[in-house]
VMD Tcl script that draws the C-alpha trace (Angstrom):
set ca {
  {90.04 73.74 103.66}
  {87.40 73.54 106.41}
  {84.76 74.92 104.04}
  {85.48 72.17 101.49}
  {85.39 69.51 104.20}
  {82.08 70.87 105.54}
  {80.63 70.71 102.02}
  {81.61 67.03 101.77}
  {84.24 67.62 99.09}
  {87.25 66.30 101.01}
  {86.72 62.82 99.55}
  {86.38 64.19 96.00}
  {89.71 66.01 95.94}
  {93.15 65.64 97.44}
  {93.28 68.93 99.34}
  {96.75 70.28 100.13}
  {97.17 73.53 102.07}
  {100.18 75.73 102.80}
  {100.55 79.10 104.57}
  {100.00 82.14 102.29}
  {103.67 83.14 102.61}
  {104.95 79.65 101.79}
  {105.39 78.08 98.38}
  {103.62 74.68 98.23}
  {106.58 73.17 96.38}
  {107.18 71.64 92.97}
  {105.89 68.18 93.85}
  {102.46 69.48 94.88}
  {102.19 71.89 91.95}
  {103.11 69.16 89.47}
  {99.96 67.27 90.53}
  {97.68 70.27 91.01}
  {94.60 70.66 88.81}
  {93.18 73.59 90.82}
  {94.77 76.34 92.88}
  {93.37 78.73 95.51}
  {95.78 81.58 96.25}
  {96.24 85.27 97.10}
  {99.04 85.97 94.64}
  {100.71 84.28 91.65}
  {103.46 81.77 92.31}
  {106.80 81.95 90.47}
  {106.99 80.07 87.15}
  {103.50 78.71 87.67}
  {102.96 77.64 84.06}
  {106.11 75.50 84.08}
  {105.61 74.05 87.55}
  {101.89 73.22 87.27}
  {101.36 71.67 83.82}
  {98.07 70.00 84.87}
  {96.50 73.18 86.25}
  {93.01 73.80 84.88}
  {91.56 76.33 87.31}
  {92.86 79.13 89.55}
  {90.65 80.78 92.16}
  {92.03 84.14 93.29}
  {91.17 85.24 96.81}
  {90.93 88.85 95.64}
  {88.53 90.73 93.38}
  {91.24 92.39 91.29}
  {93.29 89.97 89.18}
  {95.67 92.11 87.16}
  {98.63 90.47 88.95}
  {97.52 87.05 87.68}
  {97.05 87.86 84.02}
  {100.73 87.75 83.06}
  {101.44 84.49 84.91}
  {98.26 82.43 84.71}
  {98.74 79.42 82.38}
  {96.72 79.76 79.19}
  {95.10 76.38 79.84}
  {93.69 77.40 83.24}
  {90.43 79.23 83.86}
  {90.96 82.19 86.21}
  {88.18 83.12 88.65}
  {88.20 85.91 91.21}
  {86.41 86.93 94.39}
  {84.23 89.46 92.59}
  {81.05 90.19 94.52}
  {82.34 89.39 98.01}
  {82.73 93.15 98.68}
  {79.26 94.02 97.41}
  {77.91 95.06 100.82}
  {80.96 96.20 102.78}
  {82.49 98.47 100.16}
  {79.34 100.48 99.37}
  {78.93 101.16 103.09}
  {82.51 102.46 103.32}
  {81.82 104.61 100.27}
  {78.69 106.01 101.90}
  {80.76 106.69 105.02}
  {83.20 108.67 102.86}
  {80.37 110.67 101.30}
  {78.88 111.56 104.67}
  {82.30 112.30 106.13}
  {83.17 114.97 103.56}
  {79.65 116.32 103.04}
  {79.03 116.76 106.76}
  {82.59 117.85 107.73}
  {82.92 114.94 110.18}
  {86.74 115.16 110.48}
  {86.46 118.81 111.51}
  {83.77 118.00 114.08}
  {85.97 115.31 115.62}
  {88.95 117.67 115.77}
  {86.76 120.39 117.34}
  {85.90 118.00 120.17}
  {89.56 117.26 120.74}
  {90.09 121.00 121.29}
  {86.85 121.42 123.33}
  {85.77 123.85 120.63}
  {82.05 124.54 120.07}
  {81.70 125.27 116.36}
  {78.35 124.89 114.62}
  {79.04 123.94 111.04}
  {76.48 124.47 108.28}
  {76.46 121.44 105.97}
  {74.75 120.95 102.64}
  {72.67 117.85 101.94}
  {73.67 114.87 99.84}
  {70.11 114.90 98.51}
  {70.05 116.66 95.17}
  {73.77 116.21 94.54}
  {75.14 114.24 91.60}
  {77.26 111.16 92.20}
  {79.30 110.11 89.18}
  {80.48 106.50 89.17}
  {83.29 105.50 86.84}
  {82.78 101.74 86.57}
  {79.18 100.66 87.11}
  {79.88 97.03 88.00}
  {78.38 95.04 90.89}
  {79.67 97.43 93.54}
  {78.77 100.50 91.50}
  {75.23 99.20 91.04}
  {74.85 98.70 94.80}
  {76.24 102.17 95.52}
  {73.79 103.61 92.97}
  {70.88 101.87 94.70}
  {71.86 103.24 98.09}
  {72.63 106.73 96.74}
  {69.27 106.90 95.00}
  {67.62 106.15 98.35}
  {69.37 109.29 99.64}
  {67.78 111.28 96.79}
  {71.10 111.68 95.01}
  {71.25 111.80 91.23}
  {73.51 109.06 89.90}
  {75.30 109.05 86.55}
  {78.17 106.86 85.43}
  {80.08 104.86 82.88}
  {80.37 101.20 82.01}
  {81.59 99.18 79.05}
  {77.98 98.42 78.09}
  {76.03 101.68 78.19}
  {72.64 99.97 78.58}
  {70.26 101.60 81.10}
  {70.56 100.56 84.75}
  {68.22 100.77 87.70}
  {68.84 103.77 89.97}
  {71.18 105.40 87.44}
  {69.89 108.52 85.72}
  {72.36 108.38 82.83}
  {74.68 105.56 81.75}
  {77.50 106.38 79.34}
  {80.18 104.31 77.66}
  {83.90 104.71 78.40}
  {84.01 107.74 76.09}
  {81.64 109.54 78.46}
  {84.10 109.83 81.35}
  {84.71 113.53 80.68}
  {81.00 114.26 80.83}
  {80.64 112.42 84.14}
  {83.63 114.25 85.62}
  {82.20 117.63 84.64}
  {78.66 117.00 85.88}
  {79.38 115.35 89.24}
  {79.59 116.72 92.75}
  {81.27 113.48 93.83}
  {83.28 111.28 91.47}
  {83.62 107.66 92.58}
  {86.30 105.60 90.82}
  {85.54 101.86 90.62}
  {87.37 101.01 87.39}
  {89.58 97.94 86.96}
  {93.31 98.38 86.54}
  {93.99 97.77 82.85}
  {96.17 99.47 80.26}
  {93.47 101.95 79.26}
  {92.65 103.04 82.83}
  {96.00 103.30 84.61}
  {96.69 106.96 85.32}
  {93.24 107.96 84.07}
  {92.81 110.43 86.95}
  {95.47 112.96 86.01}
  {96.00 116.67 85.50}
  {93.81 116.74 82.39}
  {90.89 114.78 83.79}
  {91.01 116.49 87.20}
  {90.70 119.81 85.36}
  {87.30 118.66 84.10}
  {85.90 118.38 87.63}
  {84.04 121.15 89.43}
  {86.12 123.10 91.98}
  {83.52 122.01 94.56}
  {83.70 118.30 93.64}
  {85.28 115.48 95.61}
  {87.13 112.46 94.20}
  {86.70 109.05 95.83}
  {88.97 106.19 94.74}
  {87.99 102.73 96.00}
  {89.33 100.80 93.00}
  {93.08 100.64 92.36}
  {95.85 103.02 93.35}
  {97.46 103.11 89.91}
  {94.37 104.74 88.38}
  {95.41 108.06 89.96}
  {98.51 110.13 89.24}
  {99.32 111.06 92.82}
  {101.31 114.22 92.09}
  {98.53 115.61 89.91}
  {95.92 114.91 92.60}
  {98.03 116.54 95.32}
  {98.51 119.60 93.11}
  {94.80 119.87 92.29}
  {93.73 119.51 95.94}
  {96.39 121.91 97.26}
  {95.44 124.53 94.67}
  {91.73 123.94 95.45}
  {90.98 123.11 91.83}
  {88.90 120.32 93.37}
  {87.42 120.21 96.87}
  {89.44 117.17 97.91}
  {89.65 113.39 97.79}
  {89.03 110.25 99.81}
  {91.46 107.48 98.90}
  {91.22 103.84 99.98}
  {93.84 102.41 97.60}
  {97.39 103.43 96.68}
  {100.19 102.62 94.28}
  {102.34 101.51 97.22}
  {100.83 99.96 100.32}
  {101.24 100.66 103.16}
  {101.34 104.28 102.05}
  {104.88 105.58 102.77}
  {105.09 108.11 105.59}
  {106.83 110.50 103.18}
  {103.88 110.59 100.78}
  {102.35 114.08 100.45}
  {98.94 112.38 100.28}
  {99.09 112.11 104.09}
  {99.47 115.84 104.67}
  {97.67 117.55 101.78}
  {94.65 119.46 103.05}
  {91.32 117.79 102.22}
  {92.84 114.48 101.16}
  {91.50 111.79 103.48}
  {93.30 108.45 103.76}
  {91.48 105.16 104.29}
  {94.07 102.35 104.82}
  {92.58 100.00 102.19}
  {89.63 98.98 104.35}
  {86.81 99.33 101.82}
  {86.30 95.61 101.30}
  {87.09 94.42 104.82}
  {84.42 93.04 107.11}
  {84.27 90.20 109.66}
  {82.69 87.67 107.28}
  {84.76 88.36 104.20}
  {86.77 85.14 104.47}
  {83.54 83.17 104.90}
  {82.04 84.73 101.77}
  {85.16 83.96 99.72}
  {85.13 80.40 101.08}
  {81.48 80.01 100.06}
  {82.31 81.18 96.54}
  {85.29 78.83 96.35}
  {83.28 75.81 97.54}
  {80.54 76.57 95.02}
  {83.16 76.74 92.27}
  {84.83 73.59 93.60}
  {81.55 71.70 93.26}
  {81.10 73.11 89.76}
  {84.67 72.13 88.86}
  {84.06 68.57 90.08}
  {80.91 68.21 87.96}
  {82.08 70.08 84.86}
  {79.71 73.02 85.28}
  {80.62 76.62 84.31}
  {82.53 78.42 87.05}
  {81.38 81.66 88.67}
  {83.22 85.01 88.44}
  {85.44 84.04 85.53}
  {88.01 86.68 84.56}
  {87.90 87.75 80.91}
  {91.56 87.83 79.97}
  {90.90 89.94 76.91}
  {89.29 92.67 79.02}
  {91.60 92.18 82.00}
  {88.90 91.74 84.64}
}
mol new
graphics top color blue
foreach p $ca { graphics top sphere $p radius 0.5 }
foreach p [lrange $ca 0 end-1] q [lrange $ca 1 end] { graphics top cylinder $p $q radius 0.2 }
display resetview
């Protein structure tokens, strides 16, 4: 609300706000032409017949696709994690490559143990989903002298990526990578894509990093693969159920590291989303194309 007022848009629109946990009510929705929200509202299509645009506060929009009125354009917060998430991913790479958790635990026990760690330089990072975040990770990884390969819907060459494959190249990426980074959207074709069969394609020395969606991984298969040392381990930032239940074996399986869904968090995230929303609000007012439109056919 403050961002729209600062941009001088308060006189262009009737701006109505409500707490995230509170439904704005039928009377407001009946008049609404645009909506900014975290999650879908019940019976939105029936209650908001004039709705022409929905701005999601999140990058992933699978929860909106079943409820968003066909007449409304859906936009997301894609791109607002472009700097914070790659840095968390780099932190995960350094953490497992340099045995940082073990070093921290050694200090707790006043134990002097000199660990010999390999370099990230020369290793292959496979990225499943070379979107905006994947491209930024590739740029940073290339600066570390890592070899980057990956998949995307359009297999056209990309800067800082040694080999770009289409979706049918996932098996090749899994087999060639020392670190597999999952950045795929959650759609019908990708849910459960990291399973017993695909994990078996990875090197025993390879690590899995999931910073995309929890439902892309079959948890039981990952636990089994890590426990049996068929892969080196995993760093997970997203889960099927959040917060992760205390009974989940993901907490206690050796070499599975839990990040509590912090990949996209940073102090200015709300400001960046507000800037995107205000830009789209100005575009909406003047009939210009909106930014970060979700392709409903693709699901992202």
